[in-house]
C-alpha positions as CSV (number, residue, x, y, z in Angstrom):
1,M,25.1,16.5,-6.7
2,A,21.4,15.7,-7.4
3,E,22.1,14.4,-10.9
4,R,24.9,12.2,-9.5
5,T,22.5,10.7,-6.9
6,K,19.9,10.1,-9.5
7,R,22.4,8.3,-11.7
8,R,23.4,6.0,-8.8
9,K,19.8,5.1,-8.0
10,L,18.8,4.2,-11.6
11,P,21.0,1.2,-11.9
12,E,20.0,0.0,-8.4
13,A,16.3,0.2,-9.5
14,W,17.0,-1.8,-12.7
15,F,18.9,-4.3,-10.7
16,A,16.0,-4.7,-8.2
17,W,13.6,-5.3,-11.1
18,M,15.9,-7.9,-12.5
19,L,15.9,-9.8,-9.3
20,V,12.1,-10.0,-9.1
21,A,11.6,-10.4,-12.8
22,P,11.9,-14.3,-12.7
23,A,9.2,-14.4,-9.9
24,I,6.9,-12.0,-11.8
25,I,7.3,-14.0,-15.0
26,F,6.6,-17.3,-13.1
27,I,3.5,-15.9,-11.5
28,A,2.2,-14.5,-14.8
29,V,2.8,-17.7,-16.8
30,I,2.0,-20.3,-14.2
31,V,-0.7,-18.6,-12.2
32,A,-2.2,-15.5,-13.7
33,W,-2.6,-16.6,-17.3
34,P,-4.2,-20.0,-16.5
35,L,-6.5,-18.3,-14.0
36,A,-7.6,-15.7,-16.5
37,E,-8.2,-18.4,-19.1
38,T,-10.2,-20.4,-16.7
39,I,-12.4,-17.3,-15.9
40,R,-12.9,-16.7,-19.6
41,L,-13.7,-20.4,-20.2
42,S,-16.3,-20.3,-17.4
43,F,-18.5,-18.0,-19.4
44,M,-18.4,-20.4,-22.4
45,E,-20.2,-23.6,-23.4
46,A,-17.0,-25.3,-24.5
47,D,-16.4,-28.9,-25.5
48,L,-14.4,-30.7,-28.2
49,G,-16.6,-29.2,-30.8
50,G,-15.8,-25.5,-30.0
51,E,-16.8,-22.7,-27.8
52,E,-20.0,-20.5,-27.5
53,F,-20.4,-17.6,-25.2
54,V,-23.3,-18.2,-22.7
55,G,-22.6,-15.6,-20.1
56,A,-23.3,-16.6,-16.5
57,A,-25.4,-19.6,-17.5
58,N,-22.8,-22.1,-16.2
59,Y,-22.9,-20.4,-12.8
60,A,-26.7,-20.2,-12.8
61,D,-26.9,-23.9,-13.5
62,L,-24.5,-24.7,-10.6
63,L,-26.5,-22.5,-8.2
64,D,-29.8,-24.3,-9.2
65,S,-28.2,-27.7,-9.0
66,R,-29.1,-29.8,-6.0
67,K,-26.4,-32.3,-6.7
68,F,-23.8,-29.4,-6.7
69,H,-25.1,-28.2,-3.4
70,E,-24.7,-31.7,-2.0
71,T,-21.2,-31.8,-3.3
72,V,-20.3,-28.5,-1.6
73,V,-21.7,-29.8,1.7
74,R,-19.9,-33.1,1.4
75,T,-16.6,-31.3,0.6
76,F,-16.9,-29.1,3.8
77,Y,-17.8,-32.2,5.9
78,W,-14.9,-34.1,4.5
79,M,-12.6,-31.2,5.2
80,F,-13.7,-30.4,8.8
81,L,-13.8,-34.0,9.9
82,S,-10.4,-34.8,8.3
83,V,-8.7,-31.7,9.7
84,G,-10.1,-32.2,13.1
85,L,-8.8,-35.7,13.3
86,K,-5.3,-34.5,12.0
87,L,-5.1,-31.8,14.7
88,I,-6.2,-34.1,17.5
89,L,-3.9,-37.0,16.5
90,G,-1.1,-34.6,15.7
91,L,-1.3,-32.8,19.0
92,I,-1.3,-36.2,20.9
93,G,1.6,-37.5,18.8
94,A,3.7,-34.3,19.3
95,T,3.0,-34.4,23.0
96,L,4.2,-38.0,23.3
97,L,7.3,-37.4,21.0
98,N,8.2,-34.3,23.1
99,A,8.2,-36.4,26.3
100,A,11.4,-37.8,27.8
101,I,10.9,-41.4,26.7
102,P,13.4,-44.1,25.7
103,G,13.8,-44.4,21.9
104,R,12.3,-41.0,21.3
105,A,14.5,-40.4,18.2
106,L,13.4,-43.7,16.7
107,F,9.7,-42.9,17.2
108,R,10.2,-39.5,15.5
109,V,11.6,-41.1,12.5
110,L,8.8,-43.7,12.4
111,V,6.2,-40.9,12.3
112,M,7.5,-39.7,8.9
113,P,6.8,-42.5,6.4
114,P,3.1,-41.7,5.7
115,W,4.3,-38.2,4.8
116,V,7.4,-39.2,2.9
117,I,5.9,-42.1,0.9
118,P,4.3,-40.9,-2.4
119,I,0.6,-40.6,-2.0
120,A,-0.1,-43.0,-4.9
121,I,1.9,-45.8,-3.4
122,G,0.4,-45.2,0.0
123,C,-3.1,-45.3,-1.4
124,I,-2.4,-48.5,-3.3
125,G,-1.5,-50.0,0.1
126,W,-4.7,-48.9,1.6
127,L,-6.6,-50.4,-1.4
128,W,-5.2,-53.8,-0.3
129,L,-6.2,-53.1,3.3
130,Y,-9.8,-52.2,2.3
131,N,-10.2,-55.2,0.0
132,G,-13.0,-57.5,1.3
133,Y,-11.5,-60.9,0.3
134,F,-7.8,-60.6,0.9
135,G,-7.5,-57.3,2.8
136,L,-6.1,-57.2,6.3
137,L,-9.0,-55.2,7.8
138,S,-11.7,-57.5,6.5
139,G,-9.9,-60.6,7.6
140,L,-9.1,-59.2,11.0
141,G,-12.7,-58.3,11.5
142,Q,-13.9,-61.8,10.6
143,R,-11.4,-63.3,13.0
144,L,-12.6,-61.1,15.8
145,G,-16.2,-61.9,15.1
146,I,-17.0,-58.3,14.1
147,L,-17.8,-59.2,10.5
148,D,-19.9,-62.2,9.4
149,G,-18.1,-62.4,6.0
150,P,-15.9,-60.4,3.6
151,F,-16.7,-56.7,3.7
152,E,-15.8,-54.4,0.8
153,F,-15.0,-51.1,2.6
154,L,-15.0,-49.1,-0.7
155,A,-18.2,-50.6,-2.1
156,Y,-20.7,-48.9,0.2
157,K,-21.4,-45.2,0.4
158,Q,-20.8,-44.5,4.1
159,S,-17.9,-46.9,4.5
160,A,-16.2,-45.7,1.4
161,F,-16.5,-42.0,2.6
162,Y,-15.0,-42.7,6.1
163,S,-12.4,-45.1,4.7
164,A,-11.1,-42.2,2.4
165,I,-11.0,-39.9,5.5
166,V,-8.9,-42.5,7.4
167,T,-6.4,-42.6,4.5
168,D,-6.3,-38.8,4.3
169,V,-5.7,-38.5,8.0
170,W,-3.0,-41.1,7.8
171,V,-1.3,-39.1,5.1
172,G,-1.6,-35.7,6.8
173,T,-1.1,-36.4,10.5
174,P,2.7,-36.7,10.3
175,M,3.1,-33.2,9.0
176,V,0.9,-31.7,11.7
177,T,2.7,-33.8,14.3
178,L,6.2,-32.6,13.2
179,F,5.2,-28.9,13.1
180,L,3.6,-29.1,16.5
181,L,6.5,-30.9,17.9
182,A,8.9,-28.2,16.6
183,A,6.6,-25.6,18.2
184,M,6.6,-27.5,21.5
185,Q,10.4,-27.7,21.5
186,G,10.6,-23.9,21.2
187,V,8.6,-23.4,24.5
188,S,10.9,-22.2,27.2
189,R,11.6,-24.8,29.9
190,D,11.6,-22.0,32.5
191,L,7.9,-21.7,32.2
192,Y,7.4,-25.4,33.0
193,E,9.9,-25.3,35.9
194,A,8.2,-22.3,37.4
195,A,4.8,-23.9,37.1
196,W,6.1,-27.2,38.6
197,V,7.6,-25.3,41.6
198,D,4.2,-23.7,42.1
199,G,2.6,-27.2,42.3
200,A,1.0,-27.2,38.8
201,G,0.1,-30.7,37.5
202,R,0.9,-32.0,34.0
203,W,-2.6,-31.3,32.6
204,Y,-2.6,-27.8,34.0
205,R,0.8,-27.1,32.5
206,F,-0.4,-28.5,29.2
207,R,-3.5,-26.3,29.1
208,R,-1.9,-23.1,30.5
209,I,1.6,-23.2,29.0
210,T,1.9,-25.6,26.1
211,I,-1.4,-24.8,24.2
212,P,-1.1,-21.0,24.5
213,Q,2.6,-21.1,23.4
214,I,1.9,-23.2,20.3
215,M,-1.4,-21.6,19.5
216,P,-0.1,-19.6,16.5
217,V,1.4,-22.7,14.9
218,L,-1.8,-24.7,15.8
219,V,-3.9,-22.1,14.0
220,S,-1.6,-22.0,11.0
221,M,-1.7,-25.8,10.7
222,A,-5.4,-25.9,11.1
223,L,-6.1,-23.4,8.3
224,L,-3.4,-24.6,6.0
225,S,-4.4,-28.2,6.5
226,A,-8.0,-27.1,5.7
227,I,-6.9,-25.6,2.4
228,W,-4.8,-28.7,1.4
229,T,-7.6,-31.1,2.4
230,F,-10.1,-29.1,0.5
231,N,-7.9,-29.5,-2.6
232,S,-7.2,-33.1,-2.0
233,F,-7.7,-35.2,-5.2
234,E,-5.2,-38.1,-5.4
235,I,-6.5,-40.0,-2.3
236,I,-10.2,-40.0,-3.4
237,W,-9.5,-40.6,-7.0
238,I,-7.2,-43.6,-6.4
239,L,-9.4,-45.2,-3.8
240,T,-12.9,-44.7,-5.2
241,E,-12.8,-42.2,-8.2
242,G,-15.6,-40.3,-6.4
243,G,-17.9,-43.4,-5.9
244,P,-19.8,-45.3,-5.0
245,R,-22.7,-43.3,-6.4
246,G,-20.9,-40.1,-5.7
247,A,-20.4,-40.7,-2.0
248,T,-16.8,-39.5,-2.1
249,T,-17.2,-36.9,-4.8
250,T,-15.8,-33.6,-3.6
251,L,-15.6,-30.3,-5.5
252,I,-12.2,-31.1,-6.9
253,V,-13.2,-34.6,-8.1
254,D,-16.5,-33.2,-9.5
255,T,-14.5,-30.5,-11.4
256,Y,-12.2,-33.1,-12.9
257,K,-15.1,-35.4,-13.9
258,T,-17.0,-32.6,-15.5
259,A,-14.1,-31.0,-17.4
260,I,-11.9,-34.0,-18.2
261,S,-14.1,-37.1,-18.2
262,N,-17.2,-35.5,-19.7
263,Y,-15.4,-32.9,-21.8
264,K,-17.6,-30.1,-20.5
265,F,-14.8,-27.6,-20.3
266,G,-17.0,-24.5,-19.6
267,E,-18.9,-26.1,-16.7
268,G,-15.7,-27.5,-15.3
269,A,-14.1,-24.0,-15.5
270,A,-17.0,-22.5,-13.6
271,R,-16.5,-25.1,-10.9
272,A,-12.8,-24.3,-10.8
273,V,-13.6,-20.6,-10.4
274,I,-15.9,-21.3,-7.5
275,I,-13.1,-23.3,-5.8
276,V,-10.7,-20.5,-6.3
277,I,-13.2,-18.1,-4.6
278,L,-13.6,-20.4,-1.7
279,L,-9.9,-20.9,-1.3
280,A,-9.4,-17.2,-1.4
281,L,-11.9,-16.8,1.5
282,F,-9.9,-19.5,3.4
283,S,-6.8,-17.5,2.8
284,L,-8.4,-14.3,4.2
285,I,-9.7,-16.3,7.2
286,Y,-6.2,-17.7,7.7
287,L,-4.6,-14.3,7.7
288,F,-7.3,-12.8,10.0
289,F,-7.1,-15.5,12.6
290,L,-3.3,-15.7,12.4
291,N,-2.9,-12.0,13.0
292,K,-5.4,-12.1,15.8
293,V,-3.7,-15.0,17.5
294,N,-0.2,-13.4,17.0
295,R,-1.4,-10.2,18.6
296,K,-3.0,-12.0,21.5
297,Y,0.2,-14.0,22.3
298,G,2.6,-11.3,21.5
299,V,4.1,-13.0,18.4
300,K,5.7,-10.6,15.9
């Protein structure tokens, strides 16, 4: 009897391994091997001429580099400011789209284009808007008397940085809005009706019912959006290529410039490993806060 049971379980085990084998192969080839190769390369002084083992010299140079420290601070500032604006605008947009207003379905459709349009095409449109001589923003500013003449938004350090943030927020807000809208629609109407019967106002219902009920989704979107914004490359590269004078250079852009533009593959790999470590910390923080919020609000 035992032998017969053992014979039955063996094919099932093999079948299970066959099912997960494509995923294992995909992870090994697409994720694990490139990551291992990047870690190995980070201990080398590698360029087009070859490789030479230098140990932790690349990491030591990064830790001693003031420019790299400024890039890290700039990256975190870029991330927190952009994600904060996405959450605020997304929450406002989701609240308005969840309200009983005429043409609500049309407004929900109009929210999606920044998310659906390819990032490259959207950024090219923003390049036209930011142009100082024939761009809409510069022309409108001159007509309103805000600007004395043509203003190149991407030619100055501060204006270029905040212009890139505006574009990133434009791209990312629709996704946050739609996810929060879906969470709001899942809130039981009985809770609002009971609060309304008790005399609770709209602001009170929003603070005491809506926010607590969508908090797990809000935390998920905040942390996931932080990881995606931290990794954002296309927007900055298309708009400014990290300029002017490094004002919009984040860790991702700095890694690309070092490894691809300057052919310093070892130094670029060291930067990439640091990015992986930071993103791993973000993932741990994401899981910690998500589990904490789920336990608090009874979400399984």
